[in-house]
C-alpha positions in Angstrom: 119.1 125.8 -132.4 119.8 122.6 -130.7 121.0 123.9 -127.7 117.7 125.8 -127.4 115.6 123.0 -128.7 114.3 122.0 -125.1 113.8 125.3 -124.0 111.8 126.1 -127.0 109.5 122.8 -126.6 108.9 123.7 -122.8 107.7 127.2 -123.6 105.4 126.4 -126.6 104.1 123.7 -124.3 103.1 126.4 -121.9 101.2 128.5 -124.8 103.8 131.2 -125.1 104.5 133.3 -128.2 108.0 133.0 -129.2 110.5 135.3 -131.2 114.1 134.2 -132.5 116.6 136.8 -132.5 119.7 135.8 -134.7 123.0 137.8 -135.4 123.2 138.0 -139.3 126.4 140.5 -139.6 129.4 141.4 -137.5 131.3 144.5 -137.8 134.5 144.5 -136.0 134.9 143.2 -132.7 131.9 141.4 -131.0 131.4 138.8 -128.5 129.3 136.3 -130.5 129.8 135.7 -134.0 126.9 135.3 -137.2 124.6 132.6 -135.9 124.2 133.4 -132.5 120.5 133.3 -131.4 118.4 134.2 -128.5 114.9 133.1 -128.2 112.2 135.3 -126.5 109.0 134.7 -125.0 106.4 137.2 -124.9 106.1 137.3 -121.2 109.9 138.5 -121.2 111.8 135.3 -120.5 114.6 134.7 -122.7 117.2 131.9 -123.6 120.4 132.1 -125.4 122.4 135.1 -126.4 123.4 137.4 -129.3 126.0 139.6 -127.4 127.1 138.0 -124.2 124.8 140.4 -122.3 125.5 143.8 -124.0 122.1 144.2 -125.8 120.2 141.4 -124.6 117.4 143.9 -122.8 117.2 145.9 -126.1 116.7 142.8 -128.1 114.0 141.5 -125.8 112.0 144.6 -126.0 112.3 144.8 -129.6 111.3 141.2 -129.9 108.1 141.9 -127.9 107.1 144.6 -130.3 108.0 142.0 -133.3 105.4 139.7 -131.8 102.6 142.2 -131.2 103.2 143.3 -135.0 104.3 140.1 -136.7 106.7 141.6 -139.0 110.3 140.5 -139.0 113.0 143.4 -138.4 116.8 144.0 -138.4 118.2 145.9 -135.7 121.8 147.2 -135.6 123.4 147.5 -132.1 126.8 149.1 -131.6 128.9 152.0 -130.4 129.7 155.1 -132.6 130.3 158.8 -131.9 126.4 159.5 -132.0 125.4 156.3 -130.0 128.2 156.6 -127.1 125.3 156.8 -124.5 123.0 154.4 -126.1 122.5 150.7 -126.3 126.2 149.2 -127.5 128.6 146.8 -127.5 131.3 147.5 -124.9 134.1 146.0 -127.2 133.2 148.6 -129.6 131.8 146.7 -132.4 128.3 146.4 -134.1 126.1 143.5 -134.9 123.1 143.3 -137.0 120.2 141.3 -135.2 117.4 139.6 -137.4 114.2 139.4 -135.1 111.1 137.0 -136.5 108.6 135.3 -135.0 109.4 131.9 -134.2 107.3 129.6 -136.1 107.7 125.8 -137.1 111.2 125.8 -139.4 112.1 123.2 -142.0 114.6 120.9 -140.5 118.3 120.6 -141.6 119.6 117.2 -141.6 121.7 117.1 -138.3 124.0 114.2 -139.3 125.1 116.2 -142.6 126.1 119.5 -143.3 123.6 122.1 -144.7 122.0 125.2 -144.1 118.8 127.1 -143.4 118.5 130.3 -145.6 116.5 133.0 -144.4 115.3 136.2 -146.5 115.9 139.1 -144.3 115.8 141.9 -147.0 113.9 142.3 -150.2 110.7 143.4 -151.6 108.8 140.3 -150.1 109.3 137.2 -148.8 110.8 138.4 -145.7 111.3 135.6 -143.4 111.0 133.1 -145.8 113.0 129.8 -145.4 114.9 127.7 -147.6 117.2 124.3 -146.7 120.3 123.9 -148.9 122.3 120.5 -148.7 126.0 120.8 -148.7 126.5 120.5 -152.4 124.2 123.7 -153.0 121.1 121.6 -153.8 117.7 123.1 -152.4 115.8 120.7 -150.5 112.7 123.0 -150.1 111.5 125.7 -151.9 111.4 129.4 -151.8 109.9 132.1 -154.3 110.5 130.6 -157.9 112.8 127.7 -158.8 115.3 130.3 -159.8 115.6 132.1 -157.0 116.1 128.8 -154.6 118.7 127.3 -157.3 120.6 130.7 -157.0 120.6 130.8 -153.2 121.6 127.0 -153.1 124.8 128.0 -155.4 125.6 131.3 -153.3 125.1 129.2 -149.9 127.4 126.4 -150.9 130.4 128.4 -150.6 129.8 129.6 -146.9 128.8 125.7 -146.1 132.1 124.8 -147.4 134.0 127.0 -145.5 131.7 126.1 -142.1 130.7 129.7 -141.4 127.6 131.8 -141.4 126.9 134.9 -143.5 124.6 137.1 -145.5 124.6 136.5 -149.4 122.7 138.6 -152.1 120.7 137.5 -155.0 119.2 140.5 -156.9 117.0 142.5 -154.5 117.2 140.1 -151.9 119.7 139.3 -148.9 119.8 136.0 -147.4 121.1 134.8 -144.2 122.5 131.5 -144.7 122.6 129.6 -141.1 125.1 126.8 -141.7 124.5 123.8 -139.8 127.6 121.3 -139.3 127.7 118.2 -137.3 129.3 118.2 -134.1 133.3 117.5 -134.5 134.3 114.3 -133.3 137.2 114.0 -130.9 138.4 110.5 -130.5 140.6 110.1 -127.6 142.8 106.8 -127.8 143.8 105.8 -124.4 141.6 106.2 -121.2 144.5 108.0 -119.4 144.1 111.1 -116.8 144.6 113.6 -119.6 141.9 112.0 -121.5 139.6 112.1 -118.4 140.4 116.1 -118.6 140.2 116.4 -122.2 137.1 114.6 -122.7 135.2 116.9 -120.3 136.7 120.1 -122.0 136.2 119.0 -125.5 132.7 117.8 -125.0 131.9 121.7 -123.4 133.7 123.0 -126.4 130.9 121.1 -128.8 132.8 118.3 -129.9 131.1 114.7 -129.7 133.6 112.7 -127.7 134.5 109.0 -128.3 136.8 107.5 -126.1 138.7 104.3 -127.0 140.7 101.6 -124.5 140.3 98.2 -124.3 140.5 98.2 -120.5 137.0 98.6 -118.8 138.6 99.1 -115.5 139.6 102.5 -117.3 136.9 103.2 -120.0 134.0 103.4 -118.2 130.9 105.9 -117.8 132.0 107.0 -114.2 135.3 108.1 -115.5 134.0 109.6 -118.7 130.4 110.8 -117.9 130.8 113.6 -120.8 131.7 111.1 -123.6 129.2 110.5 -126.2 130.7 107.1 -126.8 132.9 104.5 -125.0 134.6 101.5 -127.0 136.0 99.0 -124.9 138.0 97.8 -127.8 141.5 97.9 -129.2 142.0 101.1 -131.4 142.5 99.3 -134.9 139.2 97.3 -134.0 137.3 100.4 -132.9 138.7 102.7 -135.5 137.5 100.5 -138.5 134.1 101.4 -137.5 134.2 104.8 -137.4 133.9 107.7 -140.1 137.5 109.7 -140.1 136.4 112.4 -142.3 137.4 115.9 -142.2 135.3 116.3 -139.1 137.3 113.8 -137.0 140.0 114.8 -134.4 142.1 112.3 -132.9 144.4 112.3 -129.8 146.6 109.4 -129.0 147.2 109.4 -125.4 148.6 106.2 -124.1 152.5 106.5 -124.4 152.4 102.5 -125.4 153.1 101.4 -128.8 150.7 98.5 -129.1 148.0 101.4 -129.1 149.8 104.2 -130.7 151.3 102.3 -133.9 148.0 100.6 -134.8 146.1 104.0 -134.4 148.5 106.0 -136.3 148.6 103.4 -139.1 144.8 103.8 -139.5 144.4 107.4 -138.8 147.4 109.2 -140.6 146.3 108.4 -144.2 142.8 109.2 -143.6 141.0 112.3 -144.0 140.8 113.2 -140.4 141.3 117.0 -139.9 143.6 116.5 -136.8 146.0 113.8 -135.5 148.1 114.3 -132.6 150.1 112.0 -130.2 151.6 112.4 -126.6 155.2 111.9 -126.4 158.7 113.9 -126.0 160.7 114.6 -129.3 162.7 111.6 -128.6 159.5 109.6 -128.5 158.3 111.1 -131.6 161.2 110.5 -133.7 161.5 106.9 -132.9 157.7 106.6 -133.7 157.9 108.5 -136.9 160.9 105.9 -138.0 158.4 103.0 -137.2 155.8 104.9 -139.2 158.4 104.9 -141.9 159.4 101.3 -142.0 155.8 100.3 -141.6 155.5 102.1 -145.2 153.3 105.0 -144.1 154.1 107.9 -146.9 156.2 111.0 -145.5 153.4 113.3 -146.1 151.2 111.3 -144.0 153.8 111.3 -141.3 153.9 115.1 -141.5 150.5 115.5 -140.5 151.2 114.2 -137.1 151.0 116.7 -134.4 153.7 115.4 -132.2 154.6 116.4 -129.6 150.8 117.2 -129.1 149.4 120.2 -128.2 150.0 124.1 -128.2 153.4 125.4 -126.4 151.6 127.1 -123.4 153.9 125.5 -120.8 151.5 123.0 -119.8 152.6 120.5 -116.7 149.2 119.0 -115.2 147.2 116.8 -116.9 144.5 119.4 -116.9 146.8 122.0 -118.4 148.1 119.5 -121.1 144.4 118.7 -121.9 143.9 122.4 -122.5 147.0 122.8 -124.7 145.7 119.8 -126.8 142.1 121.1 -127.1 143.4 124.4 -128.2 145.5 122.7 -131.3 142.4 120.7 -131.9 140.4 124.2 -132.3 143.0 125.9 -134.1 143.0 122.9 -136.6 139.2 123.2 -136.7 139.3 126.7 -137.9 142.6 126.3 -139.8 144.1 128.8 -137.7 147.9 128.6 -136.6 147.2 129.2 -132.8 148.3 132.9 -133.3 147.9 134.8 -129.8 145.2 137.4 -130.1 147.7 139.8 -129.1 149.3 139.6 -132.2 146.5 139.3 -134.4 145.2 142.2 -136.7 141.7 143.1 -135.8 140.7 140.3 -133.6 137.1 139.7 -133.6 136.4 137.7 -130.4 137.4 137.6 -126.8 137.9 141.1 -126.7 
């Protein structure tokens, strides 16, 4: 919802009545995953997307009916033998979309993992909301205490997996809309590759921090998309950062006095990804220095070096694409297998 917040505030300030459409289930191949959202104003304006353009007009029409009657509803869109000439998804999949009047919602802490849980089917409470913390603890109430606790337990697994989905509790189906803080992309070395990588990573949803002690290189003119610029030596800057499983570090300098202190601090950390640029010969020498410095073998094994997926990249921009692709693969604990070779690919179809 963060990307739609400004639009929602602006439309509400103008007196518009709004509906929210959320993808709650995906069957087969579809352009958007569970959790994709679209806001619809009563006058027909839309923001966001639930299908990349396939069914937005139909969703908007349904949303206007919801606004007139006030009752939330679930609508399925897809293609099968009986629907070939009706509204559907060109990629052949199906999505269930929950459409509800957009009222004030309880807030999920943007700095911590959690979920906003919504009852989408049941004998009552349709549209009811419950905020759940990362450990499954309910932060608000929904129905009786027993229902809130049960939903929290069921939501915890999805929060740990970092994905949205529907859980069932008795007669109720609840959509768990998981919220995870933006992943941190920490780029050490304000070099040409970092300029391209910063821009691309920010567009992909990473909060980018660039670290380099040289103000001539590490500045807002070169890195307008960075969330934070730290004009410091890497070991000093990294000491103030939270290197948890939400952190992705790319060491880009080709310089031992930058690289080694960075790796000594980041490889033993909980960071999801640590990669360092350099040839195989450079990597071998780097690993030997890390061993001599006492870094455990299992920590050294975490190092992605040479950095990036093998796509034949040559230019700084292409190398940045290869690095970002490897970061995203690490984010989803995926090996970077070509979609052509995947069984039943769900996206990019």
